[in-house]
N, C-alpha and C positions, 0 to 999 in steps of 0.2 A: 450949454457942456462943454468944456474947456477943454482945449490940446494945445500940450504946452511941442513947440517950435523947434529942431534942433541949431545947436550950437553951429559955431560950424567945424569944428571940429565932429560934433555929433558923434549920438550913442547908436542910432542907428542907421542902418544899409540907407543907401539912397533907398533902396529898393523899394525899403518898408515906408518908410518915406512917399514912394512916388503914392504907393496901395493904398496910404492912409488917410493922408492931409486932403484937409477939406470935410472930408467925412465926420460926421456931429455926433461922430460912436462912443458908447457905450459898453463895458460889459460888465451888465447888473443884475439883481436874486429880488425880486422881485420883494414889495416894501422898501430898499433902499437909491441915493441919491447918489453919479454923480459927481457935483454941483460942488461946489466947494465949503467947507462945513464954515460957520458965517458964526461967529465967538453970540452964545448965547442969550437969547436977546430976551428975559421971561415975557408971557402974553399974557393979557390983562384976565379977566375968568370972560367977564366982554366977549371979546376981540377970542381967542382961540374958541367959547364956545359957540358963537353966533355961525348961522347953518342960513342964507337966503334964499327967500320965497318965490320961490319959482312960477313959473312958468309953462303951459305946451308950447310955446311960439320958441319961446327960449331953448325948453325943453328938446323940443325935434332941431333949433338951428344946430345941439351940440352932438344927440342924438345921432343927426348924420354926419356930423365931421366927422362924427369918430367910424364911423363906418364905410363910408370915401372914404380914410385915410389907410384904413385897416385894404380896405381890395387893391388900393392901390399904394402901396409897399410891404406887405404884410413877406415874406419873407417865401412861404408857401405861394406861389397864384392859387392853387386849387382848392387852398387854405382845412388841408388834413383831408379831402374826403364831406366836408361838413354840407351841407343842404341853407346856406346864408343866406339866400332869400327868403327863407320858410320864417329865418331863426330871427333873421330883423328885423320882418314884421310883426311875429311874434312878443318882440320882448316891445319894439316899435312901440308898442298900444303900452305898456307898461309904466312907456318911459315916458310918453307925451299923459299919461293918470298924475303921475309926482307928482308932487304938493311943498316936497321937497330937495336940497341937494343927493340928500342920503338914501330920499328911495333914488329920487332919479339914476345917478349912479352905481344902486344894486343894483341895480333892470342891467345899469349899460355893463357892468362887471359878469354877470350873468351871459348873458350873451356870447363875452371878450375869452368867460371861462370854459363856454365849447369848445376850444383850441385847446384846450390842454398843456401852456404856455405860461411856467411860472414866470416870463416877462415882458408875457398886455397885463397891462391889467389900466387902468382908468383910477386917477384922481379928480377925488374933488377942489373947489379951489378951497374951500377950510382947507384941507388937509397942505395943501402946497404954503397956504401962511404960517402955518405951524413952520413945515419945514423948514422954507427960507432964515426964521428965527432962529433957529437951529437950537432946538426944543420939542420937546413932546408931552405929552400928561399923559397921564398913568398911575402907574403904584410905583417904578424901577427896581421892579428883578429879570429878573434873567429864566428861563425856563427850558428844563427837559426831560420827555421821556424817558420813561427808567425804569426801568421791573413791575411794565403796567400802570405806572405810577408820579403823578408830573410833580417831579426834582425842583426848586429852586435852587439855580445853578449859583445866582451872584448875583446879588439887594447892592443898589449902584447907591456909590458917599453922597449923600442931601439927598437920596430919593424921601421920601414919605414911607418907604418900607425898610427901607435903614432906621430910619429914628423911628414905625412904630415893637423895631425891635423883633428885625423874622428877620433870620436869617440860611445860609447857602444850609445844605440837605432839610432842609425842612421840607414837607410834604404836601399840600396843597389839596383837602379830602373836599371843603365843600367848598360856594361862591356865594354868594345872600339868599341861605340857604337849602339853597337846591348840589348833589353831589356834583361838582366838577372832573367836567371834560374834557379839559382842553380850551381856549380862546378861541374865539371867529374868525373867520380874517376875516383884518381888516379891525380890530377887535379898536373901537376908541373911547375914553375916556375925557370926559370934562375938570376942572377946576374947579374943587368940592365934593365933588359927588360920592360920597361915601358907597363902600367896599368890600364886605364883612367877612371876611375867611375864618373858616373851618382847616386850622392847619395841623399837622401830629409831629411834631420835632428828633432834637438829634437823637432824644433818649427816648422818644416811639408814645409825648405826653404829648396832648390832645390841647390846644391851643386855641381859643378866642381873639382874631385880633380884626377892631376899625380901621381901614383905611383911608386919610382919604386924602382923593386925588390932589395928584397939582404938576407941575409941570419941573423935569427933568433935559437938561443938557444932552445930547447928545455930540461927541466930540468921538471921532477918529482917534481906535488909540497903538505908541510908539512904542515900542521898551525894549533896550535893551543891556543882557547882563554878563556879568563875565562871568562863566564859571568855573570850577575846577581844573586846571592843567591847559586852560587857554585858550580853553571851547566859548565862543561868540552866539549868544541864545537873543534870536533878532524878531521881535514879534510884531506885527502893523494887523492890523483888518479892516485896512480900505488901501491901494494900490490910486492914491490917491494923487495931488500935484507935490512935491517935492515931493514924495516918495522914495524916488531911487534916489533923491538927493543924498537924503537918511544917512540911503543901507550905503552907498558907497561912500558915507565922510567918514563913519565906521569900518569895514569891513577894508578901507585902503588903508586904513590906520591903523590894521592888523596883519599883518600880510606871514607874518606867522603861525597865527592863529591853529590849535592842530583840530577847527573841524565847525563848520559854521550850522546851524541848526535858525531851523528858517520855524514858526507857529503864523500859520497860515489858518488853525483855529478859530474856526466866525465867520472869517474872513470871508467879507460875501462882492469882491470883488472890486472894477474899478475901469482905471480908461484902460487905452488896447498902448499907448503910447510911452504910460508908466511900464504898466508890466513890461514891454520893451528892454525896456531900462533897465528892467530890474533885472532880469535874465541874462544882460549880457556881462551883469557884473560878475558871474563864476561860467562865464565859453568865453575862453583865447581864440578857440578860430569858430567860420559862419557856421549857421545853425537854422535848422529848416528845421517850423516848427509846425505843425499844421497848416489847417489852407480852407478860408475861412467862407463859407459856399452862399452865394448869391441869390439875388433873385430866377435870374433868367439861370440860374445852374453854372455859367461860369466863375473857378473859386481862386480865390486875387490870399496867393501865398502869402502864409509871416512866417519870414528869417531876421536873424537879428548878427551883424557882418560884430567876425573878431575882433578879441578888445585885448590887446600886449599886458592891460596892466587887471586880470582881470585873474578873479581866488581862486585855486587851483587845486586844494586841499579837499580833503573832505565835505560831501554836502547835506543834511539832511532834515526831512521838511515832516510838518506834521502835523495832520483834516482831520477835520471830523464833521461832523452830516451838515454840519452850517459855515462848513467850505465853499463858496458857489463862485464861477466867473473863474474871471481875470486864476482864481487861485488856485480853479479844477486849472488850469490850462497850463498855469508856473510849475502842477505838482504832476503833472503827466507828462513837458516833458521834461523832467528831470528824473524824472520816471524811467523813459522813452532811451531817449538819449545815456542810460546809464551812469549819466554824471552824480547822481546818491539814489540812499533809500530816503523812498514816504510811508508814512508808523503814524498810522490812528483809526477813523474810521471810513469809511466809505461817504464821498461825497456828499453834493446837492444833487448833484447831475442840471442843473441851473447854469446853461452856457453858450448862448444864442448871444449874437449885437444887437443886442437896439438901439432905438433913439426915443425922445421926449415929443413930442408936435404938442406947440396951444389948443387949450377947448377956446367956444369962445366967449363960454361963461368964465372968466380964468383958471380952469383945471387943467391935471394936463394929460395926453394919453398914451402911453412907453410903447414901442411896436419892434415887435424881432422883423430884423431887415435881415443878415444872414445865418447860416448855419456855419456847427464848424468841425474841424475829422479833425484828427491829432495827424502826423506824418503817416502811423500807419495805418491813417481810415478811419480810425476811433472814433462812431458821435458820440462826444462827452451825453450829450444833453437828454435824460430819461434814464442814464444808467453810470452816468458818477465817474468819480478813479476808485479804482480797487487799490488799497495803498500793500506795499510790501508785506511789511508788519501788518495785524492786522489784531486792535488791542482792544478787548472790552472794556468798557467804565460801569462799573456799577453801582451802585446804591451808598454803598459803604463806601467807596474812594470817595464822591459828596463828600461826606460824610466823618472821613480825615483827611479831608482836606489833602489829599494823594496826590500828586499825577504822574496818570502810570504809561500814560506816551510819554512825556518824558525821560524818566525815570527807561524804558523799552528806548528811547533814543539812543539817553548814554551808556547804553550799553552796546545797542549794533554800531557805535564809535567805537566805544572801546577794543571787542571786534577790528574792527578795522585797525583800527591804530599798530593791531598788534601782527597785523597779519604784514602791514604797514615796516614793521619790525625797530615799529616807534615803540618809547616806555612809555606806561598811559596808570596810572591808580582812579582810570574814570570808572574797571569792577568792581571799586568799592562806594556803593553808596547806601549817601544820607536817608531814614526813612522817611522826613519831614517832606516833601518835596509837595504845593502846592498845586491846586487842579484847573483845570480849563483855563489853561491858558495870562494864568495873570502868572505876575514874575517870579519864578526860578528862588523857592526859602533855601537857597545853597552855599554852604558858605564862604566866603572870596578868600579868592587868592591874596598875598599880603603884596597891597602898592595897589589894588583894581577900584575901581568904583562905581557903582550900577547910579546908568541914565536913563532916566524917566522924560519924554517928551522935548529932547533937548536941556534938562538939570536935570544936576545932580543930586546922589541920596546914596548916600550913605547908608543906606537901611534896605530891612527886605521887606515887598510886596504880599500881602497873601487875600485870600477871601474880599475878609469885608474890610479891605483899602478903602478906598475913599478917592482913588487912582481916577480919570477918565477913561471908557471905553466907548466900545464902537457900540450907542445903543439905538439906535438908528438901522437899526432889522428888527426882521419880521418877528424873531424868537426874546422881543424883547417888550414887553409893555408897562 
């Protein structure tokens, strides 16, 4: 796990660095890695589907290593009151009898699931290899449960699903002849695997489609666009290395922006130092955001020093059910300090600081080592951040390609500017706003440009764009 060291000027206060320097620590959502994203290297069928045959002796080493690490490092030394000795004996028998890594890691994760902690889980060696290659194997779709139905909200450009003609707004009714009730946690596919789907398209017509699984890239998304009246829209799906540099470049070059909209929907978290660097871009004064609670119950205060060049205009933050970890802390900080308005839906409630440790067979175990409470003493784990303005997302919104969250954000910003006595045309909103955090489909002001991950693009990007998105998440298959 990587941490960026501060420059001689230093974005963060020395106290923050003394607190966190040397701790290999990230804020993660289950299924999401804080590692740098490597260029997509598509795996061969043999390599992706390879699963090591295991022995009882090796299984014992792996299982016992996981148990020892949990006992020594887990943030709650009482393990939430679990009868750990009996549980380990029960699942150890299953682990030692496992004939392959899938069965072994299923037993390990069943044990870890008793902690009811999204940040604590184990990854088998094959999954670690897959993630290091920067690609996953599957259909290439994002799913969301809306109105009791599993709705495809995005098809990744170039994926098997996209080329099979599957589009956002379609509902999955059946998979391989069985009623579809959602993918199982840790669902994995093999290259060349056939998945037969019964779908309901946007016109409520049934369709049967066969998808042949293959790798798709897992690249975090970064996108910026200038909206009417000089509003700066900034979307990123991970607090990854250099994210703060990217934000700073655009914010400092637009100090007169009428407002900033941070789109943290589907942002699954990242690194603490990056989170602090990002927050410092919008605070001119020293600010305390909360405390990380260690295993010994001693708090580690999270604070950033003031930045005289920080942006001082209106700030809005978009969140949803898939905003997690660092994204939740960012939203809570903006909300509790009164720095801006948070809009969308309650976040995932997955806010524990965690580390990853290697296992003897090449797998990894992620372990929560610190709890977190906001400066007002609110524990976000299991609760999430409730937005200031709650927006209901409907199936019709997805099918009409309408971004209702952004619509509310622009309305809120128009009201803020009006109160401040500034002229604004933001109360007149166009109808065609794309959905779920894709680049807003809004007319650009004269002379404005649209940037995508450092590249200039004068067009607009919708749901079916072939832009790279954050696919390394629990809700992408």
